[in-house]
C-alpha positions as CSV (number, residue, x, y, z in Angstrom):
1,X,-122.1,108.1,90.5
2,X,-121.7,110.6,88.2
3,X,-119.2,111.7,85.4
4,X,-117.2,114.2,85.4
5,X,-114.3,115.5,82.5
6,X,-111.4,117.3,84.0
7,X,-109.7,119.4,81.8
8,X,-105.9,121.7,81.9
9,X,-106.2,123.5,79.4
10,X,-103.5,126.5,78.3
11,X,-103.9,129.2,76.1
12,X,-107.2,126.8,75.2
13,X,-105.1,124.2,74.6
14,X,-106.1,120.5,77.0
15,X,-102.8,119.8,78.1
16,X,-104.4,117.1,80.3
17,X,-107.3,114.8,80.4
18,X,-109.6,112.5,82.5
19,X,-113.1,111.4,82.9
20,X,-113.9,110.2,86.6
21,X,-116.6,109.2,88.6
22,X,-117.9,110.5,92.0
23,X,-120.9,110.4,94.0
24,X,-120.0,113.7,95.8
25,X,-119.8,116.6,93.8
26,X,-118.6,118.5,96.5
27,X,-115.6,115.8,96.3
28,X,-114.9,117.1,92.6
29,X,-112.3,119.8,94.0
30,X,-110.3,117.9,95.6
31,X,-109.5,116.5,91.9
32,X,-109.5,120.2,90.7
33,X,-106.3,121.2,93.6
34,X,-104.6,117.4,92.4
35,X,-104.7,118.9,88.6
36,X,-104.1,122.2,89.8
37,X,-100.8,120.4,91.8
38,X,-100.0,118.4,88.6
39,X,-99.8,121.2,86.5
40,X,-98.3,124.9,88.1
41,X,-97.8,127.1,85.0
42,X,-98.2,130.3,84.5
43,X,-102.3,130.8,83.1
44,X,-103.3,126.9,83.4
45,X,-107.1,126.8,84.4
46,X,-109.3,123.9,85.3
47,X,-112.3,123.1,84.0
48,X,-114.6,120.6,85.0
49,X,-118.0,119.5,83.2
50,X,-120.7,117.2,83.8
51,X,-121.8,114.5,81.4
52,X,-124.4,117.5,80.0
53,X,-121.6,118.7,78.9
54,X,-122.2,122.0,80.9
55,X,-119.0,123.1,83.0
56,X,-119.1,123.1,86.6
57,X,-116.3,124.6,88.1
58,X,-113.8,127.1,85.3
59,X,-110.9,128.1,87.4
60,X,-107.3,129.3,87.2
61,X,-104.0,127.5,89.3
62,X,-102.9,130.5,90.4
63,X,-106.8,130.6,92.2
64,X,-106.7,126.9,93.5
65,X,-102.8,127.4,94.5
66,X,-103.3,129.7,96.6
67,X,-106.5,128.8,98.1
68,X,-104.9,126.1,99.5
69,X,-102.1,127.7,101.1
70,X,-105.0,129.7,102.7
71,X,-106.4,127.0,104.4
């Protein structure tokens, strides 16, 4: 299981942060969607980093919500 850090950002400021251990890297997207629903505010972004600090996901909440509606 690998640790991932999930952050919700508004204007570059972290407004929420969580660390999760996930066995499947694809499950990152389910957590991104969950955070997007919790922080559905204009300009909010979701950033996910891996254990080395590299960004693996950086997306806007509006994009996540649009993809969710389309699915």
